[in-house]
ZAVO-244176 format. One record per atom (N, C-alpha, C): x, y, z; atom name; residue in one letter; chain. Coordinates in steps of 0.2 Angstrom, whole numbers, plus 5000, padded with zeros to 4 digits. Layout:
X; Y; Z; CA; A; A
...
This chain:
5138; 4863; 4998; N; M; A
5137; 4869; 5002; CA; M; A
5130; 4871; 5000; C; M; A
5126; 4872; 5005; N; E; A
5119; 4875; 5004; CA; E; A
5119; 4882; 5005; C; E; A
5116; 4886; 5000; N; V; A
5115; 4893; 5000; CA; V; A
5109; 4895; 5003; C; V; A
5109; 4899; 5008; N; P; A
5103; 4901; 5011; CA; P; A
5099; 4905; 5007; C; P; A
5092; 4904; 5006; N; T; A
5088; 4908; 5002; CA; T; A
5083; 4912; 5007; C; T; A
5081; 4917; 5005; N; R; A
5076; 4921; 5009; CA; R; A
5069; 4919; 5008; C; R; A
5065; 4918; 5013; N; L; A
5058; 4916; 5012; CA; L; A
5054; 4922; 5011; C; L; A
5049; 4921; 5007; N; P; A
5045; 4926; 5005; CA; P; A
5041; 4929; 5011; C; P; A
5039; 4935; 5011; N; L; A
5036; 4938; 5017; CA; L; A
5029; 4935; 5017; C; L; A
5026; 4934; 5023; N; T; A
5019; 4932; 5024; CA; T; A
5015; 4938; 5025; C; T; A
5008; 4936; 5025; N; R; A
5003; 4942; 5025; CA; R; A
5004; 4945; 5032; C; R; A
5007; 4942; 5037; N; R; A
5008; 4945; 5044; CA; R; A
5014; 4950; 5044; C; R; A
5019; 4948; 5039; N; D; A
5025; 4952; 5038; CA; D; A
5024; 4959; 5035; C; D; A
5019; 4960; 5030; N; W; A
5019; 4965; 5026; CA; W; A
5017; 4972; 5030; C; W; A
5013; 4972; 5035; N; P; A
5012; 4979; 5038; CA; P; A
5019; 4982; 5041; C; P; A
5023; 4977; 5044; N; Q; A
5029; 4980; 5047; CA; Q; A
5034; 4982; 5042; C; Q; A
5034; 4978; 5036; N; A; A
5039; 4979; 5031; CA; A; A
5037; 4986; 5028; C; A; A
5031; 4987; 5027; N; L; A
5029; 4993; 5024; CA; L; A
5030; 4999; 5028; C; L; A
5029; 4998; 5035; N; Q; A
5031; 5004; 5040; CA; Q; A
5038; 5005; 5040; C; Q; A
5042; 5000; 5039; N; E; A
5050; 5001; 5039; CA; E; A
5051; 5004; 5032; C; E; A
5048; 5003; 5027; N; L; A
5049; 5006; 5020; CA; L; A
5048; 5014; 5021; C; L; A
5042; 5015; 5024; N; A; A
5040; 5022; 5025; CA; A; A
5045; 5026; 5029; C; A; A
5048; 5022; 5035; N; Q; A
5053; 5026; 5039; CA; Q; A
5059; 5027; 5035; C; Q; A
5061; 5022; 5031; N; Q; A
5067; 5023; 5027; CA; Q; A
5067; 5029; 5022; C; Q; A
5061; 5029; 5019; N; L; A
5059; 5035; 5015; CA; L; A
5060; 5042; 5019; C; L; A
5057; 5042; 5024; N; D; A
5057; 5048; 5028; CA; D; A
5064; 5050; 5031; C; D; A
5068; 5045; 5032; N; D; A
5075; 5046; 5035; CA; D; A
5080; 5047; 5029; C; D; A
5077; 5047; 5023; N; G; A
5082; 5048; 5017; CA; G; A
5087; 5042; 5016; C; G; A
5085; 5036; 5018; N; R; A
5089; 5030; 5017; CA; R; A
5088; 5027; 5011; C; R; A
5083; 5029; 5007; N; I; A
5082; 5026; 5000; CA; I; A
5085; 5032; 4995; C; I; A
5089; 5030; 4991; N; Y; A
5092; 5035; 4986; CA; Y; A
5087; 5037; 4981; C; Y; A
5087; 5044; 4979; N; D; A
5083; 5047; 4974; CA; D; A
5083; 5043; 4968; C; D; A
5089; 5040; 4966; N; R; A
5089; 5036; 4960; CA; R; A
5085; 5030; 4960; C; R; A
5083; 5028; 4966; N; D; A
5079; 5022; 4967; CA; D; A
5072; 5023; 4967; C; D; A
5070; 5029; 4968; N; L; A
5063; 5031; 4969; CA; L; A
5058; 5029; 4963; C; L; A
5061; 5030; 4957; N; S; A
5057; 5028; 4951; CA; S; A
5055; 5021; 4951; C; S; A
5060; 5017; 4952; N; G; A
5058; 5010; 4952; CA; G; A
5053; 5008; 4958; C; G; A
5054; 5011; 4964; N; L; A
5050; 5010; 4969; CA; L; A
5043; 5012; 4968; C; L; A
5042; 5018; 4964; N; S; A
5036; 5021; 4962; CA; S; A
5032; 5016; 4958; C; S; A
5035; 5013; 4953; N; V; A
5032; 5008; 4949; CA; V; A
5030; 5002; 4953; C; V; A
5034; 5000; 4957; N; A; A
5032; 4994; 4961; CA; A; A
5026; 4996; 4966; C; A; A
5026; 5001; 4969; N; L; A
5021; 5004; 4973; CA; L; A
5014; 5004; 4969; C; L; A
5015; 5007; 4963; N; D; A
5009; 5008; 4959; CA; D; A
5006; 5001; 4958; C; D; A
5010; 4996; 4956; N; A; A
5007; 4989; 4955; CA; A; A
5004; 4986; 4961; C; A; A
5007; 4988; 4967; N; V; A
5004; 4985; 4973; CA; V; A
4997; 4989; 4974; C; V; A
4996; 4995; 4973; N; L; A
4990; 4999; 4974; CA; L; A
4985; 4996; 4969; C; L; A
4987; 4995; 4963; N; E; A
4982; 4993; 4958; CA; E; A
4979; 4986; 4960; C; E; A
4984; 4982; 4962; N; A; A
4982; 4975; 4964; CA; A; A
4977; 4975; 4970; C; A; A
4979; 4980; 4975; N; Y; A
4975; 4981; 4981; CA; Y; A
4968; 4983; 4979; C; Y; A
4967; 4988; 4975; N; N; A
4961; 4991; 4973; CA; N; A
4957; 4986; 4969; C; N; A
4960; 4981; 4966; N; R; A
4956; 4976; 4962; CA; R; A
4952; 4971; 4967; C; R; A
4954; 4971; 4973; N; R; A
4950; 4967; 4978; CA; R; A
4943; 4969; 4979; C; R; A
4938; 4965; 4978; N; P; A
4931; 4967; 4978; CA; P; A
4930; 4970; 4985; C; P; A
4932; 4968; 4991; N; Y; A
4931; 4970; 4997; CA; Y; A
4933; 4978; 4998; C; Y; A
4939; 4979; 4995; N; V; A
4942; 4986; 4995; CA; V; A
4937; 4991; 4991; C; V; A
4935; 4988; 4985; N; R; A
4931; 4993; 4981; CA; R; A
4924; 4994; 4985; C; R; A
4921; 4989; 4988; N; L; A
4915; 4990; 4991; CA; L; A
4915; 4994; 4997; C; L; A
4921; 4994; 5001; N; R; A
4922; 4998; 5007; CA; R; A
4923; 5005; 5005; C; R; A
4927; 5006; 4999; N; A; A
4928; 5013; 4997; CA; A; A
4922; 5016; 4995; C; A; A
4917; 5012; 4991; N; A; A
4911; 5015; 4989; CA; A; A
4907; 5017; 4995; C; A; A
4907; 5013; 5000; N; D; A
4903; 5014; 5006; CA; D; A
4905; 5021; 5009; C; D; A
4912; 5021; 5010; N; E; A
4915; 5027; 5013; CA; E; A
4913; 5034; 5009; C; E; A
4913; 5033; 5002; N; R; A
4912; 5039; 4998; CA; R; A
4904; 5041; 4999; C; R; A
4900; 5036; 5000; N; R; A
4893; 5037; 5001; CA; R; A
4892; 5041; 5008; C; R; A
4896; 5039; 5013; N; A; A
4895; 5042; 5019; CA; A; A
4898; 5049; 5019; C; A; A
4903; 5050; 5016; N; I; A
4906; 5057; 5015; CA; I; A
4901; 5061; 5011; C; I; A
4899; 5059; 5006; N; W; A
4894; 5063; 5001; CA; W; A
4888; 5064; 5005; C; W; A
4885; 5060; 5009; N; G; A
4879; 5061; 5013; CA; G; A
4881; 5067; 5018; C; G; A
4886; 5067; 5021; N; R; A
4888; 5072; 5026; CA; R; A
4889; 5079; 5023; C; R; A
4891; 5079; 5017; N; R; A
4892; 5085; 5013; CA; R; A
4886; 5088; 5010; C; R; A
4881; 5083; 5009; N; H; A
4875; 5085; 5005; CA; H; A
4869; 5082; 5009; C; H; A
4867; 5085; 5015; N; P; A
4861; 5082; 5018; CA; P; A
4855; 5082; 5014; C; P; A
4851; 5077; 5016; N; S; A
4844; 5077; 5012; CA; S; A
4840; 5083; 5014; C; S; A
4836; 5085; 5009; N; R; A
4832; 5091; 5009; CA; R; A
4826; 5090; 5012; C; R; A
């Protein structure tokens, strides 16, 4: 007998999966006792995301744009 296995999510699946996670958090469908483990996993995801060169460059560009609006040239 073959045991079905779950296929890993693809890059196209992640936005919907994260939206569903956010909705479950908002609806209270994730237990408080599970939030600590979820926090650790989300921190790891954000750290990996921020290590991407494109993300760092884009964030730097956005900071420069915001800084320029707050402090116009004299």
